[in-house]
C-alpha positions, -999 to 999 in steps of 0.1 A, spaced: -50 -841 557 -48 -831 521 -51 -795 511 -86 -785 501 -92 -756 477 -109 -728 496 -126 -709 468 -156 -732 462 -168 -729 498 -160 -692 503 -195 -678 497 -210 -705 519 -186 -697 548 -192 -659 545 -229 -665 553 -222 -684 585 -230 -665 617 -225 -694 642 -188 -700 652 -195 -736 661 -208 -743 626 -178 -725 611 -154 -746 632 -172 -778 623 -166 -771 586 -130 -762 592 -124 -793 614 -138 -814 586 -113 -801 561 -139 -784 540 -124 -749 542 -88 -735 543 -92 -699 534 -93 -665 553 -118 -660 580 -126 -623 577 -164 -618 577 -172 -653 591 -193 -653 623 -186 -616 624 -201 -611 659 -175 -634 675 -139 -629 685 -112 -644 662 -77 -651 674 -42 -654 661 -23 -685 672 11 -692 686 20 -727 700 53 -731 717 72 -757 738 66 -754 775 101 -742 783 95 -710 762 60 -702 775 70 -679 803 93 -658 780 66 -656 753 39 -645 779 63 -618 790 69 -607 753 31 -604 749 27 -585 781 54 -560 771 39 -555 736 2 -554 741 -7 -535 709 4 -563 685 2 -592 710 -29 -590 733 -34 -625 748 -71 -635 750 -66 -672 758 -39 -697 769 -40 -735 770 -25 -759 796 7 -778 785 -2 -807 762 -40 -799 762 -54 -789 727 -87 -777 743 -95 -741 751 -127 -743 771 -127 -705 779 -130 -698 742 -153 -726 731 -155 -763 723 -122 -761 705 -96 -786 694 -66 -764 684 -51 -792 664 -79 -790 638 -100 -759 642 -79 -733 623 -82 -733 585 -45 -734 578 -14 -735 601 23 -726 597 49 -749 613 83 -734 621 113 -755 631 144 -737 644 128 -704 632 123 -716 596 89 -722 580 87 -759 571 50 -767 565 15 -751 561 -8 -780 570 -46 -780 573 -43 -797 607 -14 -802 632 -23 -836 648 10 -851 637 30 -823 653 12 -823 686 30 -833 718 25 -832 755 47 -802 761 31 -777 737 14 -746 751 -12 -727 731 -15 -689 731 -44 -671 714 -38 -635 706 -66 -609 698 -74 -602 662 -84 -569 646 -113 -587 629 -131 -582 662 -133 -544 658 -142 -546 622 -178 -556 629 -186 -524 648 -168 -504 620 -190 -520 594 -221 -513 616 -211 -477 616 -211 -477 578 -173 -478 573 -165 -498 542 -135 -522 546 -118 -530 513 -106 -565 521 -142 -575 532 -157 -560 500 -131 -577 478 -131 -610 497 -93 -608 502 -69 -611 531 -61 -578 548 -26 -566 539 1 -569 566 36 -554 567 68 -557 586 77 -523 601 108 -506 616 90 -503 650 109 -523 676 91 -546 700 102 -548 736 122 -580 739 117 -608 764 141 -637 766 148 -649 731 118 -631 716 124 -599 698 119 -582 665 99 -556 646 61 -550 648 39 -563 621 9 -541 612 -23 -546 593 -36 -518 570 -70 -506 559 -74 -478 533 -99 -452 547 -113 -418 538 -101 -392 563 -135 -389 580 -137 -427 583 -102 -428 597 -112 -405 625 -143 -426 633 -122 -458 631 -99 -444 658 -128 -437 680 -143 -472 675 -111 -493 678 -100 -474 709 -128 -492 727 -112 -526 719 -77 -527 736 -80 -565 739 -78 -567 701 -51 -542 692 -71 -511 700 -64 -478 682 -41 -475 652 -4 -473 657 2 -451 626 -18 -432 599 -4 -422 565 33 -420 554 40 -457 554 77 -449 548 78 -434 583 74 -468 598 97 -486 574 72 -497 547 88 -491 513 60 -502 490 25 -503 503 14 -523 472 37 -551 482 26 -564 517 47 -590 535 15 -610 543 -20 -610 528 -32 -594 496 -22 -561 479 -45 -532 486 -62 -508 462 -54 -473 473 -81 -449 459 -76 -411 456 -83 -394 489 -77 -425 510 -52 -427 539 -35 -459 549 -44 -467 585 -22 -492 604 -30 -513 634 -8 -536 655 -11 -571 641 -10 -606 658 13 -619 631 41 -601 651 49 -632 671 58 -650 639 85 -624 634 97 -629 670 98 -666 664 123 -661 636 147 -646 660 139 -670 690 144 -700 667 124 -725 689 128 -762 680 91 -760 670 64 -733 668 30 -735 653 10 -705 642 -20 -697 620 -15 -688 583 -20 -650 582 -57 -642 577 -68 -678 586 -78 -673 623 -93 -693 651 -130 -685 655 -141 -685 691 -174 -685 709 -166 -652 727 -186 -622 715 -168 -591 703 -189 -570 726 -173 -589 756 -140 -573 747 -152 -537 745 -138 -513 772 -165 -498 794 
């Protein structure tokens, strides 16, 4: 499928509240941009698809690192469907993918049908977009939503707990917030442990190995306004870093910011 420019359909996508309609547009190749703000009441997920022989080790890696890697769905070997998350074909229903071979990024296609095989296992990992809706409802402004950009993400110096060949540093997403909003954000996101939960760090980016906050490793550069604090959450892009060290013969992920939109409501993930 040829790459389709995402900008002409961005405004249309931002107005879609139905996840099934959003996936229909994505499946048809009409949109390949970021998914922040699309169907905001529904859970979005990070993607990691691996050969069957690595699935057990990867599941253990996620279990040992629940902040950046909370698993919310898993497919059967060779099956592109995820019935627990919706009427999904994982080969076509993500706006843009990343294909790694032997740990190296080789392609960023709009669908992965040509890469699919009977031994691939799909993992869907919780995404921080799910706690953004309640933050917005509480009146907390989120810069990347206001600017229609991809949230900035950074490699840190925080070690993940290894499992088998999977190891590496945690990736975090960052949202600039006023101090009062940062306190409220901690309270809100603590209710959502299945989608990263509370922040892992606030302020002083250099304390977690981030040298230049204006140069994210993934996503778009932020605008830090006077009086704002950088607030960091564990990020589901972390498995992509672990893949670099594991060097599987093939691994397929989402392009950062371009998530799988599911039929599961955000409220279903809130802790009681």
